[in-house]
Residue, then its C-alpha position, 0 to 999 in steps of 0.5 A: m135098426l135092431v139093437l142088441p142088449s148089453v148082456l146076451t148069454l144063454d139066459q137071455a137068448s130066447g127072449c132077445l131072439a123073440m124081441l129081435l124077430q118081432g122088430l124084424n117083422g116091423q122092418a119095411q126096408s130090404e136091408v136090416i142092420a143089427d147094432a151090437s155096439a152095446l153088447q158087453q157081456f156075451d157067450s156063444s148064444a149071442l152068435a146063435v141069436l145073430l145067425a137066427c136073425r140072419r136066417a130070418c132076414l134071408a128067408s124073407g128076402k132081406t139082407f142082414q148086417v151087423r155093426g159094432l161088433s166088438p173085437r171079442l165077439l168077432q174073435l168068437a165068431t172066427l173061432y166058430g167059423v161064422a165071422s164072414l156071416l157077421s162081419e161088417p161090409g168092407 
């Protein structure tokens, strides 16, 4: 499981993405789960990081799910039209 930090803004995005992609490379499972429940302070960079992780997963033949999306992050994803790519499965 990939775990997002409590703060993910533009200042942390590059480092966080590098950390998550490194963790992704160590995942043997075909399903990758990102836990966003710790995320408290964020901007649209958090969405960019999650979408980059999703692209990396899909490129390597893995599925990607985000769990623990806060209502605020889901609202931001909806505003940008990417909520369906990040929403938890029903």
